[in-house]
A tleap script that builds the chain and sets N, CA, C and O, in Angstrom:
source leaprc.protein.ff14SB
mol = sequence {
  NMET VAL GLU PRO SER GLY HIE PHE ALA ILE
  SER THR PHE LEU ILE SER LEU ALA VAL GLY
  SER LEU ILE SER TRP GLY LEU SER GLU ILE
  PHE GLY ASN GLN ILE ALA GLY ASN ALA TYR
  MET LYS TYR ALA ASN VAL ILE GLY ASN LYS
  ALA ARG THR LYS GLY LYS PRO PHE SER ARG
  TYR SER THR ILE ASP ASP ASN GLY VAL LYS
  GLN TYR ARG PHE PHE ASP SER LYS GLY ASN
  ALA TRP TYR ASP LYS ASP PHE ARG HIE SER
  GLY ASN MET LYS PHE PRO HIE TYR HIE GLY
  TRP VAL SER GLY MET LYS LEU GLY GLY HIE
  TRP THR VAL LEU ASP LEU LEU LYS PHE PHE
  LEU TRP ARG GLY ILE CMET
}
set mol.1.N position { -38.447 32.459 22.575 }
set mol.1.CA position { -38.268 32.854 23.775 }
set mol.1.C position { -37.731 31.923 24.518 }
set mol.1.O position { -38.133 30.790 24.255 }
set mol.2.N position { -36.816 32.028 25.514 }
set mol.2.CA position { -36.023 31.167 26.310 }
set mol.2.C position { -36.565 31.304 27.642 }
set mol.2.O position { -36.947 32.363 28.139 }
set mol.3.N position { -36.577 29.911 28.309 }
set mol.3.CA position { -37.142 29.943 29.711 }
set mol.3.C position { -36.055 30.636 30.358 }
set mol.3.O position { -34.921 30.608 29.878 }
set mol.4.N position { -36.391 31.380 31.632 }
set mol.4.CA position { -35.455 32.012 32.683 }
set mol.4.C position { -34.154 31.183 33.011 }
set mol.4.O position { -33.076 31.764 33.144 }
set mol.5.N position { -34.276 29.757 33.143 }
set mol.5.CA position { -33.275 29.182 33.569 }
set mol.5.C position { -32.141 28.905 32.316 }
set mol.5.O position { -30.953 28.775 32.611 }
set mol.6.N position { -32.514 28.841 31.164 }
set mol.6.CA position { -31.852 28.750 30.142 }
set mol.6.C position { -31.447 27.286 29.726 }
set mol.6.O position { -30.707 27.065 28.768 }
set mol.7.N position { -31.965 26.349 30.485 }
set mol.7.CA position { -31.796 24.997 30.208 }
set mol.7.C position { -32.344 24.618 28.712 }
set mol.7.O position { -31.607 24.055 27.903 }
set mol.8.N position { -33.444 24.906 28.466 }
set mol.8.CA position { -33.897 24.644 27.094 }
set mol.8.C position { -32.944 25.063 25.902 }
set mol.8.O position { -32.665 24.353 24.936 }
set mol.9.N position { -32.534 26.238 26.128 }
set mol.9.CA position { -31.598 26.838 25.154 }
set mol.9.C position { -30.396 25.910 25.001 }
set mol.9.O position { -29.938 25.494 23.938 }
set mol.10.N position { -29.970 25.659 26.207 }
set mol.10.CA position { -28.473 24.691 26.092 }
set mol.10.C position { -28.958 23.187 25.819 }
set mol.10.O position { -28.135 22.533 25.178 }
set mol.11.N position { -29.781 22.712 26.071 }
set mol.11.CA position { -30.221 21.344 25.478 }
set mol.11.C position { -30.194 21.510 24.095 }
set mol.11.O position { -29.474 20.793 23.400 }
set mol.12.N position { -30.994 22.495 23.562 }
set mol.12.CA position { -31.302 22.613 22.048 }
set mol.12.C position { -29.866 22.801 21.292 }
set mol.12.O position { -29.508 22.278 20.237 }
set mol.13.N position { -29.210 23.622 22.067 }
set mol.13.CA position { -27.863 23.574 21.259 }
set mol.13.C position { -26.792 22.456 21.334 }
set mol.13.O position { -25.856 22.376 20.539 }
set mol.14.N position { -27.000 21.642 22.312 }
set mol.14.CA position { -26.273 20.389 22.498 }
set mol.14.C position { -26.863 19.468 21.495 }
set mol.14.O position { -26.072 18.830 20.801 }
set mol.15.N position { -28.115 19.310 21.321 }
set mol.15.CA position { -28.763 18.547 20.205 }
set mol.15.C position { -28.432 18.866 19.031 }
set mol.15.O position { -28.201 17.948 18.244 }
set mol.16.N position { -28.320 20.225 18.592 }
set mol.16.CA position { -28.148 20.639 17.261 }
set mol.16.C position { -26.670 20.170 17.145 }
set mol.16.O position { -26.421 19.453 16.176 }
set mol.17.N position { -25.689 20.464 17.969 }
set mol.17.CA position { -24.285 20.164 17.815 }
set mol.17.C position { -23.978 18.740 17.350 }
set mol.17.O position { -23.243 18.464 16.403 }
set mol.18.N position { -24.752 17.699 18.277 }
set mol.18.CA position { -24.584 16.302 18.129 }
set mol.18.C position { -25.342 15.967 16.689 }
set mol.18.O position { -24.814 15.120 15.967 }
set mol.19.N position { -26.332 16.489 16.338 }
set mol.19.CA position { -26.961 16.207 14.945 }
set mol.19.C position { -26.072 16.750 13.865 }
set mol.19.O position { -26.019 16.127 12.804 }
set mol.20.N position { -25.348 17.876 14.027 }
set mol.20.CA position { -24.364 18.456 12.941 }
set mol.20.C position { -23.276 17.631 13.026 }
set mol.20.O position { -22.803 17.341 11.927 }
set mol.21.N position { -22.678 17.117 14.064 }
set mol.21.CA position { -21.637 16.268 13.905 }
set mol.21.C position { -21.796 14.971 13.448 }
set mol.21.O position { -20.777 14.356 13.135 }
set mol.22.N position { -23.128 14.310 13.327 }
set mol.22.CA position { -23.456 13.147 12.749 }
set mol.22.C position { -23.485 13.404 11.267 }
set mol.22.O position { -22.825 12.699 10.502 }
set mol.23.N position { -24.240 14.403 10.843 }
set mol.23.CA position { -24.403 14.652 9.404 }
set mol.23.C position { -22.881 15.033 8.767 }
set mol.23.O position { -22.614 14.764 7.596 }
set mol.24.N position { -21.973 15.653 9.623 }
set mol.24.CA position { -20.645 15.906 9.021 }
set mol.24.C position { -19.939 14.638 8.742 }
set mol.24.O position { -19.313 14.362 7.719 }
set mol.25.N position { -20.137 13.846 9.871 }
set mol.25.CA position { -19.325 12.314 9.726 }
set mol.25.C position { -19.877 11.804 8.702 }
set mol.25.O position { -19.075 11.560 7.800 }
set mol.26.N position { -21.271 11.469 8.429 }
set mol.26.CA position { -22.033 10.798 7.644 }
set mol.26.C position { -21.632 11.055 6.140 }
set mol.26.O position { -21.447 10.143 5.333 }
set mol.27.N position { -21.495 12.697 5.790 }
set mol.27.CA position { -21.059 13.194 4.510 }
set mol.27.C position { -19.584 12.669 4.384 }
set mol.27.O position { -19.241 12.235 3.285 }
set mol.28.N position { -18.730 12.672 5.370 }
set mol.28.CA position { -17.292 12.561 5.212 }
set mol.28.C position { -17.309 10.922 4.776 }
set mol.28.O position { -16.546 10.601 3.865 }
set mol.29.N position { -18.032 10.025 5.307 }
set mol.29.CA position { -17.994 8.633 4.992 }
set mol.29.C position { -18.616 8.370 3.497 }
set mol.29.O position { -18.197 7.467 2.773 }
set mol.30.N position { -19.645 9.252 3.132 }
set mol.30.CA position { -20.114 8.930 1.897 }
set mol.30.C position { -19.296 9.191 0.821 }
set mol.30.O position { -19.385 8.560 -0.233 }
set mol.31.N position { -18.223 10.396 1.081 }
set mol.31.CA position { -17.345 10.864 0.312 }
set mol.31.C position { -16.126 10.337 0.175 }
set mol.31.O position { -15.295 10.805 -0.604 }
set mol.32.N position { -15.888 9.148 1.049 }
set mol.32.CA position { -14.720 8.340 1.119 }
set mol.32.C position { -13.476 8.714 2.081 }
set mol.32.O position { -12.337 8.247 2.081 }
set mol.33.N position { -14.086 9.756 2.942 }
set mol.33.CA position { -12.981 10.241 3.752 }
set mol.33.C position { -12.788 9.416 4.965 }
set mol.33.O position { -13.499 8.413 4.903 }
set mol.34.N position { -12.132 9.474 5.966 }
set mol.34.CA position { -12.168 8.887 7.274 }
set mol.34.C position { -13.023 9.379 8.124 }
set mol.34.O position { -13.405 10.538 7.963 }
set mol.35.N position { -13.518 8.570 9.246 }
set mol.35.CA position { -14.183 8.948 10.182 }
set mol.35.C position { -13.794 10.169 10.675 }
set mol.35.O position { -12.594 10.431 10.758 }
set mol.36.N position { -14.826 11.128 11.089 }
set mol.36.CA position { -14.535 12.353 11.816 }
set mol.36.C position { -13.803 12.127 13.056 }
set mol.36.O position { -14.183 11.163 13.721 }
set mol.37.N position { -12.801 12.840 13.516 }
set mol.37.CA position { -12.218 12.503 14.699 }
set mol.37.C position { -11.144 11.665 14.784 }
set mol.37.O position { -10.617 11.504 15.884 }
set mol.38.N position { -10.702 11.072 13.765 }
set mol.38.CA position { -9.713 9.983 13.695 }
set mol.38.C position { -8.454 10.698 14.277 }
set mol.38.O position { -7.579 9.965 14.739 }
set mol.39.N position { -8.302 11.802 14.301 }
set mol.39.CA position { -7.092 12.386 14.853 }
set mol.39.C position { -6.698 11.921 16.419 }
set mol.39.O position { -5.536 11.914 16.824 }
set mol.40.N position { -7.641 11.607 17.082 }
set mol.40.CA position { -7.507 11.203 18.495 }
set mol.40.C position { -7.651 9.709 18.773 }
set mol.40.O position { -7.541 9.260 19.914 }
set mol.41.N position { -7.893 8.969 17.732 }
set mol.41.CA position { -8.000 7.504 17.816 }
set mol.41.C position { -6.606 6.919 17.680 }
set mol.41.O position { -5.729 7.454 17.001 }
set mol.42.N position { -6.441 5.737 18.394 }
set mol.42.CA position { -5.129 5.001 18.220 }
set mol.42.C position { -5.421 3.834 17.498 }
set mol.42.O position { -6.498 3.248 17.603 }
set mol.43.N position { -4.390 3.432 16.680 }
set mol.43.CA position { -4.531 2.424 15.609 }
set mol.43.C position { -3.700 1.162 15.835 }
set mol.43.O position { -2.599 1.219 16.383 }
set mol.44.N position { -4.208 0.101 15.434 }
set mol.44.CA position { -3.285 -1.036 15.376 }
set mol.44.C position { -3.498 -1.973 14.251 }
set mol.44.O position { -4.604 -1.910 13.714 }
set mol.45.N position { -2.849 -2.624 13.905 }
set mol.45.CA position { -3.155 -3.508 12.638 }
set mol.45.C position { -2.908 -4.975 13.240 }
set mol.45.O position { -2.055 -5.323 14.057 }
set mol.46.N position { -4.052 -5.853 12.505 }
set mol.46.CA position { -4.011 -7.239 12.672 }
set mol.46.C position { -3.715 -7.773 11.365 }
set mol.46.O position { -4.403 -7.443 10.400 }
set mol.47.N position { -2.589 -8.700 11.239 }
set mol.47.CA position { -2.274 -9.246 10.123 }
set mol.47.C position { -3.008 -10.674 9.912 }
set mol.47.O position { -2.812 -11.511 10.794 }
set mol.48.N position { -3.725 -10.978 8.965 }
set mol.48.CA position { -4.285 -12.095 8.662 }
set mol.48.C position { -5.373 -12.627 9.403 }
set mol.48.O position { -5.976 -13.584 8.917 }
set mol.49.N position { -5.753 -12.124 10.595 }
set mol.49.CA position { -6.789 -12.391 11.334 }
set mol.49.C position { -7.807 -11.293 11.556 }
set mol.49.O position { -7.538 -10.113 11.328 }
set mol.50.N position { -9.027 -11.718 12.022 }
set mol.50.CA position { -10.090 -10.641 12.465 }
set mol.50.C position { -9.537 -9.999 13.586 }
set mol.50.O position { -8.841 -10.568 14.427 }
set mol.51.N position { -9.852 -8.796 13.595 }
set mol.51.CA position { -9.502 -7.800 14.847 }
set mol.51.C position { -10.636 -8.484 16.088 }
set mol.51.O position { -11.772 -8.942 15.961 }
set mol.52.N position { -9.769 -8.314 17.272 }
set mol.52.CA position { -10.656 -8.890 18.314 }
set mol.52.C position { -11.773 -7.846 18.630 }
set mol.52.O position { -11.841 -6.736 18.101 }
set mol.53.N position { -12.704 -8.379 19.628 }
set mol.53.CA position { -13.878 -7.561 19.898 }
set mol.53.C position { -13.723 -6.668 21.265 }
set mol.53.O position { -14.609 -5.947 21.722 }
set mol.54.N position { -12.388 -6.868 21.837 }
set mol.54.CA position { -12.160 -5.759 22.796 }
set mol.54.C position { -10.996 -5.030 22.318 }
set mol.54.O position { -10.197 -5.673 21.638 }
set mol.55.N position { -10.725 -3.644 22.580 }
set mol.55.CA position { -9.636 -2.886 22.143 }
set mol.55.C position { -9.767 -1.569 23.225 }
set mol.55.O position { -10.632 -1.342 24.071 }
set mol.56.N position { -8.623 -0.844 22.867 }
set mol.56.CA position { -8.432 0.397 23.560 }
set mol.56.C position { -9.678 1.433 23.247 }
set mol.56.O position { -10.027 1.617 22.081 }
set mol.57.N position { -10.243 2.014 24.202 }
set mol.57.CA position { -11.324 3.035 23.992 }
set mol.57.C position { -11.021 3.820 22.901 }
set mol.57.O position { -9.843 4.155 22.778 }
set mol.58.N position { -11.847 4.199 22.059 }
set mol.58.CA position { -11.668 5.087 20.802 }
set mol.58.C position { -10.609 4.619 20.014 }
set mol.58.O position { -9.903 5.510 19.541 }
set mol.59.N position { -10.303 3.446 19.740 }
set mol.59.CA position { -9.337 2.930 18.874 }
set mol.59.C position { -9.897 2.138 17.682 }
set mol.59.O position { -10.994 1.579 17.710 }
set mol.60.N position { -9.031 2.135 16.600 }
set mol.60.CA position { -9.300 1.439 15.444 }
set mol.60.C position { -8.274 0.491 14.905 }
set mol.60.O position { -7.116 0.786 14.612 }
set mol.61.N position { -8.932 -0.871 14.794 }
set mol.61.CA position { -8.101 -1.846 14.340 }
set mol.61.C position { -8.066 -2.191 12.813 }
set mol.61.O position { -9.158 -2.428 12.296 }
set mol.62.N position { -7.090 -2.241 12.128 }
set mol.62.CA position { -7.039 -2.835 10.764 }
set mol.62.C position { -6.668 -3.917 10.423 }
set mol.62.O position { -5.494 -4.240 10.604 }
set mol.63.N position { -7.598 -4.791 9.822 }
set mol.63.CA position { -7.363 -5.952 9.364 }
set mol.63.C position { -6.690 -6.086 8.066 }
set mol.63.O position { -7.359 -5.779 7.079 }
set mol.64.N position { -5.348 -6.535 7.872 }
set mol.64.CA position { -4.693 -6.473 6.758 }
set mol.64.C position { -4.265 -7.849 6.309 }
set mol.64.O position { -4.027 -8.760 7.102 }
set mol.65.N position { -4.175 -7.960 4.918 }
set mol.65.CA position { -3.526 -9.245 4.334 }
set mol.65.C position { -2.649 -8.868 3.118 }
set mol.65.O position { -2.298 -7.695 2.994 }
set mol.66.N position { -2.284 -9.781 2.231 }
set mol.66.CA position { -1.329 -9.497 1.153 }
set mol.66.C position { -1.838 -8.319 0.190 }
set mol.66.O position { -1.074 -7.602 -0.456 }
set mol.67.N position { -3.203 -8.224 0.186 }
set mol.67.CA position { -3.837 -7.289 -0.904 }
set mol.67.C position { -4.097 -5.691 0.018 }
set mol.67.O position { -4.533 -4.717 -0.596 }
set mol.68.N position { -3.836 -5.623 1.211 }
set mol.68.CA position { -4.079 -4.455 1.807 }
set mol.68.C position { -5.176 -4.576 3.009 }
set mol.68.O position { -5.437 -5.626 3.596 }
set mol.69.N position { -5.760 -3.323 3.260 }
set mol.69.CA position { -6.797 -3.175 4.428 }
set mol.69.C position { -7.755 -4.099 3.821 }
set mol.69.O position { -7.831 -4.082 2.592 }
set mol.70.N position { -8.593 -5.004 4.566 }
set mol.70.CA position { -9.626 -5.487 4.291 }
set mol.70.C position { -11.042 -5.031 5.209 }
set mol.70.O position { -12.215 -5.095 4.842 }
set mol.71.N position { -10.462 -4.530 6.592 }
set mol.71.CA position { -11.735 -4.175 7.324 }
set mol.71.C position { -11.079 -3.128 8.348 }
set mol.71.O position { -9.873 -3.119 8.597 }
set mol.72.N position { -11.877 -2.377 8.832 }
set mol.72.CA position { -11.455 -1.482 10.068 }
set mol.72.C position { -12.675 -1.898 11.151 }
set mol.72.O position { -13.860 -1.990 10.832 }
set mol.73.N position { -12.163 -2.119 12.428 }
set mol.73.CA position { -12.914 -2.361 13.554 }
set mol.73.C position { -12.819 -1.067 14.525 }
set mol.73.O position { -11.721 -0.691 14.936 }
set mol.74.N position { -13.954 -0.440 14.854 }
set mol.74.CA position { -13.942 0.699 15.729 }
set mol.74.C position { -14.304 0.146 17.181 }
set mol.74.O position { -15.107 -0.776 17.318 }
set mol.75.N position { -13.727 0.701 18.151 }
set mol.75.CA position { -14.099 0.498 19.526 }
set mol.75.C position { -14.810 1.746 20.244 }
set mol.75.O position { -14.467 2.910 20.039 }
set mol.76.N position { -15.705 1.411 20.995 }
set mol.76.CA position { -16.418 2.592 21.625 }
set mol.76.C position { -15.685 3.114 22.942 }
set mol.76.O position { -14.557 2.684 23.184 }
set mol.77.N position { -16.280 4.007 23.778 }
set mol.77.CA position { -15.563 4.594 24.775 }
set mol.77.C position { -15.328 3.577 25.988 }
set mol.77.O position { -14.584 3.921 26.906 }
set mol.78.N position { -15.962 2.315 26.003 }
set mol.78.CA position { -15.485 1.431 26.924 }
set mol.78.C position { -14.549 0.247 26.451 }
set mol.78.O position { -14.253 -0.690 27.192 }
set mol.79.N position { -14.126 0.374 25.186 }
set mol.79.CA position { -13.227 -0.512 24.447 }
set mol.79.C position { -14.032 -1.786 23.775 }
set mol.79.O position { -13.395 -2.792 23.465 }
set mol.80.N position { -15.225 -1.719 23.597 }
set mol.80.CA position { -16.192 -2.851 23.057 }
set mol.80.C position { -16.108 -2.446 21.522 }
set mol.80.O position { -15.901 -1.321 21.067 }
set mol.81.N position { -16.316 -3.630 20.839 }
set mol.81.CA position { -16.408 -3.566 19.419 }
set mol.81.C position { -17.633 -2.690 19.268 }
set mol.81.O position { -18.593 -2.802 20.030 }
set mol.82.N position { -17.588 -1.795 18.252 }
set mol.82.CA position { -18.514 -0.672 17.978 }
set mol.82.C position { -19.263 -0.792 16.812 }
set mol.82.O position { -20.494 -0.786 16.787 }
set mol.83.N position { -18.301 -0.937 15.541 }
set mol.83.CA position { -18.770 -0.992 14.324 }
set mol.83.C position { -17.566 -1.491 13.476 }
set mol.83.O position { -16.431 -1.196 13.848 }
set mol.84.N position { -17.770 -2.285 12.277 }
set mol.84.CA position { -16.943 -2.696 11.245 }
set mol.84.C position { -17.130 -1.929 10.013 }
set mol.84.O position { -18.275 -1.708 9.618 }
set mol.85.N position { -15.992 -1.453 9.294 }
set mol.85.CA position { -16.199 -0.873 7.971 }
set mol.85.C position { -15.457 -2.069 7.098 }
set mol.85.O position { -14.241 -2.214 7.228 }
set mol.86.N position { -16.130 -2.827 6.305 }
set mol.86.CA position { -15.621 -3.868 5.483 }
set mol.86.C position { -15.246 -3.196 3.975 }
set mol.86.O position { -16.010 -2.412 3.411 }
set mol.87.N position { -14.236 -3.532 3.536 }
set mol.87.CA position { -13.799 -3.021 2.250 }
set mol.87.C position { -13.857 -4.290 1.347 }
set mol.87.O position { -14.368 -4.050 0.253 }
set mol.88.N position { -13.515 -5.406 1.504 }
set mol.88.CA position { -13.447 -6.525 0.727 }
set mol.88.C position { -13.718 -7.845 1.502 }
set mol.88.O position { -13.219 -7.800 2.626 }
set mol.89.N position { -14.331 -8.946 1.239 }
set mol.89.CA position { -14.498 -10.309 1.762 }
set mol.89.C position { -15.293 -10.982 0.658 }
set mol.89.O position { -15.809 -10.424 -0.311 }
set mol.90.N position { -15.309 -12.369 0.985 }
set mol.90.CA position { -16.114 -13.264 -0.006 }
set mol.90.C position { -17.525 -12.757 0.053 }
set mol.90.O position { -17.988 -12.205 1.051 }
set mol.91.N position { -18.213 -12.973 -1.100 }
set mol.91.CA position { -19.473 -12.852 -1.206 }
set mol.91.C position { -19.820 -11.702 -2.132 }
set mol.91.O position { -18.969 -10.880 -2.473 }
set mol.92.N position { -21.121 -11.655 -2.547 }
set mol.92.CA position { -21.382 -10.679 -3.727 }
set mol.92.C position { -22.286 -9.332 -3.116 }
set mol.92.O position { -23.485 -9.196 -3.360 }
set mol.93.N position { -21.640 -8.556 -2.443 }
set mol.93.CA position { -22.398 -7.327 -1.848 }
set mol.93.C position { -21.571 -6.049 -2.110 }
set mol.93.O position { -20.399 -6.094 -2.481 }
set mol.94.N position { -22.179 -5.035 -1.918 }
set mol.94.CA position { -21.625 -3.532 -2.056 }
set mol.94.C position { -20.547 -3.440 -1.025 }
set mol.94.O position { -20.625 -3.891 0.117 }
set mol.95.N position { -19.552 -2.820 -1.539 }
set mol.95.CA position { -18.399 -2.354 -0.450 }
set mol.95.C position { -18.099 -0.964 -0.848 }
set mol.95.O position { -18.164 -0.616 -2.027 }
set mol.96.N position { -17.770 -0.159 0.113 }
set mol.96.CA position { -17.606 -0.775 1.656 }
set mol.96.C position { -18.982 -0.787 2.207 }
set mol.96.O position { -19.797 0.045 1.809 }
set mol.97.N position { -19.274 -1.617 3.039 }
set mol.97.CA position { -20.379 -1.562 3.943 }
set mol.97.C position { -19.973 -1.850 5.413 }
set mol.97.O position { -18.851 -2.210 5.767 }
set mol.98.N position { -21.077 -1.633 6.243 }
set mol.98.CA position { -20.719 -1.726 7.750 }
set mol.98.C position { -21.594 -2.819 8.613 }
set mol.98.O position { -22.646 -3.332 8.233 }
set mol.99.N position { -20.972 -3.042 9.767 }
set mol.99.CA position { -21.656 -4.068 10.625 }
set mol.99.C position { -21.534 -3.409 11.984 }
set mol.99.O position { -20.544 -2.830 12.429 }
set mol.100.N position { -22.752 -3.603 12.589 }
set mol.100.CA position { -22.540 -2.997 14.182 }
set mol.100.C position { -22.427 -4.009 15.126 }
set mol.100.O position { -22.685 -5.158 14.767 }
set mol.101.N position { -22.003 -3.732 16.549 }
set mol.101.CA position { -21.893 -4.635 17.299 }
set mol.101.C position { -22.595 -4.132 18.558 }
set mol.101.O position { -22.687 -2.933 18.823 }
set mol.102.N position { -23.089 -5.120 19.325 }
set mol.102.CA position { -23.757 -4.904 20.583 }
set mol.102.C position { -23.519 -6.151 21.550 }
set mol.102.O position { -23.842 -7.321 21.345 }
set mol.103.N position { -22.834 -5.568 22.720 }
set mol.103.CA position { -22.678 -6.562 23.811 }
set mol.103.C position { -21.650 -7.887 23.184 }
set mol.103.O position { -21.920 -9.081 23.309 }
set mol.104.N position { -20.715 -7.455 22.657 }
set mol.104.CA position { -19.897 -8.572 21.993 }
set mol.104.C position { -20.499 -9.436 20.632 }
set mol.104.O position { -19.883 -10.343 20.072 }
set mol.105.N position { -21.583 -9.029 20.321 }
set mol.105.CA position { -22.256 -9.829 19.226 }
set mol.105.C position { -22.396 -8.891 18.007 }
set mol.105.O position { -22.916 -7.777 18.065 }
set mol.106.N position { -21.829 -9.509 16.792 }
set mol.106.CA position { -22.143 -8.795 15.613 }
set mol.106.C position { -23.516 -8.891 15.181 }
set mol.106.O position { -24.145 -9.949 15.196 }
set mol.107.N position { -24.028 -7.671 14.758 }
set mol.107.CA position { -25.418 -7.585 14.278 }
set mol.107.C position { -25.489 -8.128 12.809 }
set mol.107.O position { -24.432 -8.036 12.186 }
set mol.108.N position { -26.393 -8.595 12.250 }
set mol.108.CA position { -26.576 -9.124 10.836 }
set mol.108.C position { -26.705 -8.048 9.868 }
set mol.108.O position { -27.024 -6.907 10.203 }
set mol.109.N position { -26.449 -8.415 8.612 }
set mol.109.CA position { -26.769 -7.487 7.392 }
set mol.109.C position { -25.479 -6.925 7.113 }
set mol.109.O position { -24.509 -6.919 7.871 }
set mol.110.N position { -25.568 -6.408 5.841 }
set mol.110.CA position { -24.450 -5.355 5.286 }
set mol.110.C position { -25.124 -3.986 5.100 }
set mol.110.O position { -25.999 -3.819 4.251 }
set mol.111.N position { -24.670 -2.962 5.956 }
set mol.111.CA position { -25.241 -1.867 6.175 }
set mol.111.C position { -24.546 -0.692 5.317 }
set mol.111.O position { -23.357 -0.682 4.997 }
set mol.112.N position { -25.548 0.345 4.988 }
set mol.112.CA position { -25.157 1.463 4.231 }
set mol.112.C position { -24.697 2.356 5.232 }
set mol.112.O position { -24.836 1.985 6.397 }
set mol.113.N position { -24.092 3.642 4.972 }
set mol.113.CA position { -23.800 4.827 5.764 }
set mol.113.C position { -25.187 5.074 6.562 }
set mol.113.O position { -25.077 5.084 7.788 }
set mol.114.N position { -26.280 5.243 6.102 }
set mol.114.CA position { -27.436 5.664 6.557 }
set mol.114.C position { -28.114 4.734 7.730 }
set mol.114.O position { -28.742 5.141 8.708 }
set mol.115.N position { -27.806 3.316 7.356 }
set mol.115.CA position { -28.142 2.367 8.317 }
set mol.115.C position { -27.242 2.443 9.674 }
set mol.115.O position { -27.714 2.257 10.796 }
set mol.116.N position { -25.690 2.786 9.367 }
set mol.116.CA position { -24.971 3.106 10.459 }
set mol.116.C position { -25.293 3.993 11.264 }
set mol.116.O position { -25.229 3.777 12.474 }
set mol.117.N position { -25.785 5.400 10.668 }
set mol.117.CA position { -26.187 6.343 11.386 }
set mol.117.C position { -27.408 6.236 12.205 }
set mol.117.O position { -27.566 6.818 13.278 }
set mol.118.N position { -28.295 5.425 11.613 }
set mol.118.CA position { -29.435 4.985 12.525 }
set mol.118.C position { -29.067 4.091 13.763 }
set mol.118.O position { -29.643 4.159 14.849 }
set mol.119.N position { -28.102 3.301 13.477 }
set mol.119.CA position { -27.488 2.346 14.658 }
set mol.119.C position { -26.965 3.279 15.579 }
set mol.119.O position { -27.323 3.065 16.737 }
set mol.120.N position { -26.072 4.449 15.376 }
set mol.120.CA position { -25.442 5.381 16.257 }
set mol.120.C position { -26.627 5.865 17.060 }
set mol.120.O position { -26.543 5.798 18.287 }
set mol.121.N position { -27.822 6.390 16.446 }
set mol.121.CA position { -28.780 7.231 17.070 }
set mol.121.C position { -29.403 5.901 18.119 }
set mol.121.O position { -29.511 6.082 19.331 }
set mol.122.N position { -29.721 4.780 17.561 }
set mol.122.CA position { -30.397 3.829 18.381 }
set mol.122.C position { -29.495 3.562 19.802 }
set mol.122.O position { -29.909 3.575 20.961 }
set mol.123.N position { -28.258 3.340 19.351 }
set mol.123.CA position { -27.195 2.973 20.515 }
set mol.123.C position { -26.887 4.143 21.337 }
set mol.123.O position { -26.487 4.057 22.498 }
set mol.124.N position { -27.071 5.168 20.750 }
set mol.124.CA position { -26.759 6.525 21.760 }
set mol.124.C position { -25.427 6.984 21.590 }
set mol.124.O position { -24.718 7.268 22.556 }
set mol.125.N position { -24.979 7.087 20.184 }
set mol.125.CA position { -23.798 7.376 19.644 }
set mol.125.C position { -22.509 6.631 20.021 }
set mol.125.O position { -21.820 6.109 19.145 }
set mol.126.N position { -22.156 6.575 21.427 }
set mol.126.CA position { -21.185 5.732 21.823 }
set mol.126.C position { -21.397 5.274 23.270 }
set mol.126.O position { -20.598 4.498 23.795 }
savepdb mol mol.pdb
quit
């Protein structure tokens, strides 16, 4: 039963839509596809250096060297570093893996897709 104002039904629909989008994105990451919604993102390349911590809102920067793409850095709706997807670097860990950013600071650890999804939920998606 829906309340007369319909607010509950609308809220439930929006929550379902957001959860469905997260699941769809998570599955695309797990199976090696690009992040859902890349079509509207702007791209720039950084040759030889780490991508900066500020960029255009909803953009992705690629760090590239002689062997190809090392890292993608994604920026949120305000242009702040949001998360990294690392493809390779020194150390013995599984690739690709992820790192989250909050207030210009990189969070520790090497994350799986599930860790990244938890981070999105904790941070409020964007």
